[in-house]
N, C-alpha and C positions, 0 to 999 in steps of 0.2 A: 575490398573495403566495403562493398555493398552489404555482404552478409554480416560483417561486423556491426555495421550501423543498424541493420534490422534486428540482429540479436540483442544489441544493447537497448533498443527501443521496446523490446518485448513483442515484436511482431513475428508470430510463428506460423500463421495460416499461409500455406503455399501460394494461393491465389492473391492474397493481400500483399505478400512479399513481391510478387511479380508486378503488381500495380504500383507499388512504391519504386521499384526498379525502373519502371517506365518513366515515372516522374523525374527520377534522378537523371535519366538519359536526356530528357527534354531540357532540364536545367543546365546540364553540362554542355549541350550543343549550342544553346542560344544565349546563355548568360555566363560567359566565361569569367567576367569580373566577379560577379556575386558567387558563382560556383566556387571560385578559388577562396573567397572569404568564408564560405560555408564550411570549408574543411577545418576552420579554426574553432568551430563550435564543439561543445562536448558531443561525443559520438552518438549518444542516445537521443539528441535533439535534431540531428541532421536530416533524418528521414522526413520529419514534419516540414522542415523548410523546403525540401525537394518537392513535397506534395503541393505546397502553396505556390511555389514558383513554377513548378511544372504545369499546373493547371493554368496559371496566368500566361505562360508561354504558349500553351496549346491554343487558348482562345485568341491570343494575339496572332498566332500563325494563320488562323482562319481569316482574320481581318486583313492581314498584311501580305498575304501570298502574292507573289508576282507571276504566278502561273497564268499565262494568257488565256488558258482554257477555262479558268474559274470566273464565272460571271458574278455580278452583284447578287443576283437571285440565288446562286449556289451558296454564296457566303451567308446570306440571310437564312437560308434553310439549315445550314450547318450550325449557325449560332442558335437558331430556334431549337434544334435538336439537343444541342449542348445545354441550353437553358432547361429544357424538360428533364434531361438526365440529372442536372444539378439539383433542381427542385426535389425530385424524387429521392435522389441520393442523400441529401441533407435531411430529408424527412425520415427516411428509413434507416439511415446510417450505413447504407450499402448500395452497390450499383453493379450492373454488369459491364459498365464502361470503366476500364482500369483506372484512368486518371481521376475520374469522379469518385471511384471507390476509395482511393488513397486520400483524396481531399476530404471526403465525408468522415473517414476514420480519424484523420487529424483534427477536424473540427470537433468531433466528439471527445477525443482525448484531452484537448486543450480548451474546451468550452468556448470556441470562437463564435462570435456573434454572426449569425447567418446573413444579416443585412449587409455585411461587408462584401459578401460574394454576389448578392443581388445588385448592389450598387456598381460593382465591377462590371458585371454583364451589361448593365445599362450603358456604361461608357463604351464598351466594345461595340454595341449596336450603333451608338452615335457615330462611330468612325465610318460607318457605311453611308451616312447621309451628310455629315458635317465635314467640309473640306477646308475651312479656315475659321479664324476667330477674330472678331472685331476689336476686342480689347484684351488686356491681360486678365481682367476680372472674369471675362468670358472663358478664357483658357483655364483659369483656376477652378471654375465650376466643373469643367471637364476633368481636370486632374484629380479632383476629389475622388471620383469613381475609378479612375484609371491608375492612380498612384497612392493617394493618401490611405485608401482602405488597405492597400498592401502592407503599409507600415503598421496599421492597426491590427491586421491579421497576425503579424509577426510577434507583437508584444507578448501574448500569452506563452509563446514558445520560448522567447528569449528570457522572460522573467524580469522583474523590476525590484528595486530596493526601496521604492517609494510607491504610494498608491498608483494604480495603473492609470487613472484618469489624469494624474499629474504628468506622467510621461507621454501620454497619448498625443498631445499637440506636436511634440518634438518628433515622435515617430512618424506622424503624418507628414510633417515638413520634410523629413529625410526622404520619404517616398517621392515627394514632389521634386526635391532637388535632383534625385537620380533621374527622374523622367525628363526634367528640363534639360539636364545634361545630354540625355539621348537625343532630344529634339535639336539641340545645337549641333551635335556631332553628325546627325543624319538628315540635315536639311535637303541635300540633293536626293537621297533615297526616298524621303517622304514626298518630295516633289514629283518623283517618278510615279508614285502611287496616287498622285492627284491631290495631295494634302500639303498645306502650309500651316505649321503650328506657331510660327512667329506671329504675334498679334498684328493686325492690320494697322493699328494706330502707331505702333513702333516702326513698322515699315514706312508708313507715310511720313513720319518725322524725319526720315532720311531720304525721302523721295524714291522709295523702293516699292515696287509692286510685283505681282506674280509674273508678269511678262518679263521684267528685268531678271528675276531669278531664273526663269526658264532660259533666257538668252545666255546667262552665265553658265548654266548647267550644260547647255548644248554646245557652246563654243569652248568651254574650259577656261574662259577668261575671267579674272576677278574684276571687281568694280569697287571703288573706294566707298561708295554709298552702302553697298552690301556689307563690306568690312565693318563700317561704323555701326550698322544695325546689329551684326553678330556680336560685336564687342559690347554693346549695350545689353544685349540679351545675356551674355556671359556674366556681366556685372550683376544683373538682376538675379541670376541663378546663384551666384555666390552669396547674395544676401539671404537666400532661402537656406543655404548650408549653415549660415550663421544662426538662423532660427532653430535649426535641427541640432546644432552642436551641444547645447546643454543637456540633451537627452542621453548622451553617451554614458555619462556617469550615473544615470538613473537606472541603467540596466544592471542585471546581476553581473558580478565581476567576471564570471566564466564566459559570459556572452559578449562582453565589451570588445575583446580583441577582434572578433568576427566583424562586428558592425563598424568598429574604428577602421579596420582594413578596407572595408567597402567604401567608407566615407573618404578615405585618403585616395583610393584608386579611382573612384568616380571623380573626385576633385582633380585628379591627375589628367582626366580626359579634358577638362576645361583648359588645363595648362597646355596639353598637346594641341588643342585647337588653336590656341593663341600662338604657340610656337610655329604652327603651320601657316600662320598668316591669315587665320580665319577663312580658310579655303574649303569649308565643309559643304559648300554648294557643289564643288567639283569632286571632292574626295573625302573619305572618312579618315579622321585623325585617330591614331592609336597610341596607347601608352606603351613604351618600349618594354621588352621582356626584362631588361636589366632593372628598370624601375619597378615592375611588378614583383620581381624576385626580391628586391630590397624591402619592399613594403610587406611582402609575405613573411620574410625572415623576421622582421620586427614583430609581426603579428604572432609568430610562433613563440618568440621570446616572451611576449606578454601573456600568451596562453600558459606557458610553463610557470610564470610567476603567479598568475591567477589561481592555477590549480594547487600550487604549493600553499598559497594563503587560505584556500578553501578547505584544506585538509584539517580535520580536527586535531587539536594539539594532543600529543600523547599524554595519557593519564599517568601522573607520577605515582609510582608504587612505593610507599614508605618502606625504608629498610627495616628489617625485623630488629626489635630491641634485643640485646644480648640477654640471655637467661640470667637471672640473679644467681650469684654464687651460692652453692649449696653450703649451708652453715656446717661448720665442723662439729662433729659429734664427739664430745669428750669421752675418753675411754672410761669404761666402767671400773670404778676402783676395786681393787682386789681386797676382799675382807681380810682383816688381820686374824692370825691364828690366836685362839684363846688358849693360853697355856695355864 
């Protein structure tokens, strides 16, 4: 499948093909939900999505590694090195670092604003210093760089049927909705990394603090106050999905099945957390394989319909007119004999 994607995208340089393949591997390993949805895109656009998400996953890996041997200083140095590679790669359109090389090529092909990548890196560095957020407004300032810009990076690849600036707020909201969903699902894992993304004012409204979250994580025991907090955070996240929803029909028809599938699958994570009793401090809720398969099948059906509709109608060739009948030529009269 990788060769087919690269061939369709017109990526022929062997080194560049390896760079894109590396990004695809990162996306497949870390982003199973979105990787599945990406399979529904037109084949020639998939490599670009892998480059964007592969780079994001790679930076996120540096920040979120649970390797006990990796110190904060190690993470800072790795991020600084990545920032230098990124700046040079975007400037030159090339890089010796494979993931950056693929990203720079995608940014050039689709004329993606370089500020989106700079803002993303700013958010990644913030994760090394900021471990909680006082208010939801504070959290949204963080998610601008960590999530909104991902949606904005994607728009040129997906294409729109309206002016891009009209679709941009909805694409940004979808990026935030996906990340808030991850925050809700990964409360316990983030706590192990020393971070709490649930806003402090929301926690305080239910008499919850970091100490109570830590107790629940360590003992495996739920608490009704935590449950109420997570339920409220889920409601807040669903409202962001509502902000994003109008943007689905603003995309090019051939891109809609991919994003709609991601929209439904990520929304399904919220349902899975609820069905698990909001136990995400203790464990990660997952969408069942059956549910994923059902949504993917629906996406494939929509892809088939979209592709049929996007095909140009066959040009009708008028039937040739029958040739006019050849007029009969009267016989030449035989002259009479003169006697």
